[in-house]
N, C-alpha and C positions, 0 to 999 in steps of 0.2 A: 504494500500500499502505499509505502513512504517513497519507493522508487517510481510510484507514477505521479507523486506529486511535484517531485525533483524534473520528472519530466515535462509537465505541464509548465514548471517556472521556465524549463528550457527553451521550449518551445514558444511561449509568450514573448521570451526575451527575442528569439530569433525571429519571430514574427514581425516584433516589433523595429528590430535593425533592417529589415528586408524591407518593411515600408519605407523607412526613412532613404533607404538606400535606392529604394523603387523610384521617390518622388525627386532626389538630387538626380540621379540619371535620366529622369525624364525632363524636367526643365533643362539639363543640358543637351538634350538630342534635340527638343524642340526650340530652345534660345540659346544658341552655342555662343560663348564668349569670344571677346575681342582676342586675336593671336597674338601671342608675344613674339617680338622680334629674335630672330636667331643671332646668335653671338658669332663678329666676324673670323672666321678662322685666318689666324697667321702666325708665325712662327715666331711667339715671343721669347725672349732671353732676357735674363735678369743680368747678364754682363756686359750689353750694351745697350745704348739709348733706341727707344722706339724712332723709326724713319716719320717720316712727314707724313706719307701715305697712311701709315699704320695709326698715328695720331689723329688722322680723320677720318678714318674707320671706326677708330673708339670714339669720337665726338659725334659722328652719325648715328651710331648704335646709343649713345646716352639720350641721344634728342627721342628717337624713337621709343626708346624704353620709356621714358617721361611721358610721353604719348599716348603709350599704352597705359601704363597707369594710371592715366588721367580718364581713360575710357573704359578701366575695368571700375572705377568707383561707381557710378551710374548703372553699369551693368552688376555689381553686388547688390545693388539696392534693390533694383527690379527681380533678381533672384530671390531676394530675402522676401521681397513682396510676397512673389509666387509661393513659396516654401511657407509663408505663413499663411497665406489662405488654404493650401493643400493641409498644413497641420490643423487648424480650425475646424474643415471638413473631416478629417479622421477624427479630430476627437469629439466631435457632432455624431459622426456615426458610432463609435464606442458609446457613447450615451442613448443611443437609440436602442443596439444589441445588447446594452452590459445584461440586462433578465434572462433573454431567451438565449444567449450563446457565449456564455462567461469566459470560455476563455478566450475567443475568439475576440471578442471585445475587449479584453485586457489586453491583447498582441497589438490590435489597432489602435488602443487608448498609448500603448507605451511607443508606437510609433508616430504617434500624433505628437506626444512630446519630443522624441529624438527630432522630428523634423521642426518643431517650434525651437529647438536648441540650433540645428542648422540655420533657419532664419535669422536668429540672435547673430549666430558667427559671421553671417554674410551682411547682415545689417553692420558690424564693426567694419568688416572692410569696406563699406561704402565712405567711412570716414565723414558722416554728417550725425554729429552726437544730438540734434533735434529728433531724428529719425531712430536713432540708438534708442533713446529715451522712450518714445513710442511704442518700439518695438519689445523693450524689454518691460514698459508698462503692461504691455498685451500680453505677454508671458506671464507675468506676476498675477494678475488678474484670472487670467486663463488657469494657473497653478491652485491658487485659493481657491475657485469654484470648485475644479474638479477634487481638491482634497476635502473641501466640505461634501460636494455632491456624492464621494463615493465612499467616505471615510467616518463622516461625523452627524450628517444628516439623519434623523430616526427614519425609521422604515415608514411606510405606509401603512400602518398597520389600524385596523379602528380597534379606539378604545373601548371599554365596555360603557355602556350608557348606566349613569347612575338614576337609581330608582329615584323617584321623585314621593315624597310623603303622602 
């Protein structure tokens, strides 16, 4: 019987992790990010001063790298928004099915939380502090609600009616 509980726990964790990966891969598949510039290949040596051509190649690479980082910030914000929406949808699905298919609902809940963490991480990559605050606030509110809903909220049991005199 104990083995069954451990197996359910492993399955729940695996399902949650797989859902978060599914969302991340799905976003990357349908919304690919900017391509990083390739570093120029040169025969670099510490023994000699770089040539003017090598210095120019390095300067061009540095400029392309800076442009890439500027394109990466809004991309990370957009990915964060998509992951946030997907995470909220997964969490809502887990609440809908929590009484019917508990083990799957728990895995979907965990997947939604992992996806929410991914969204927060991508939000930090956007370097937009106001956006980060909004995403972290949404994550906190969702975590508080889910904690209350799943662990604190009293079951909807009918209390026996008191007899009136």
